[in-house]
C-alpha positions, 0 to 999 in steps of 0.5 A: 850279833852287831845288828842287834846292839847299837852299843856293840856296833859303836864300840866296834867302830871305835876299835876300828878307828883306834886300830887304824890310828895305831897301825895304819892298816887299811884292811881294818877300814875295809872290814868296817865298810864291808860290815856297814854295807852288809848291814845295809843290804840286810835291811835289818839295821836301818837305825845303825846305818842312819846314824853312821856318818860313813854310811851317809858318805857312801850314799853321797858318793854313790849318788854323785857317781850316778848323777855323773854317769847320767849326765855323761850318757845324755840322760 
C-alpha cells in the first residue's frame, strides 16, 4: 500500500518522526528503516527511496563500510 503512494509514505515518515520525538522509542525508527529496506529490496519503490534522506544515509554507510573492509583486506 505504501509502495503505491508517495504521499502515504511521506505521512508515515512524519508520523514516525513525531512519535519518536514524543516517546523516544527507538523501535519506531527500526520499523521505518525496515520498511525502507523492504521497499528498496522489492525494486518497486525506486522513486520513494531516491527522495528519502535515510536511504541516502544507509547507502553512504554501506559504501563506506565496504571501502574499509576492502582496504583492510588489501584489495
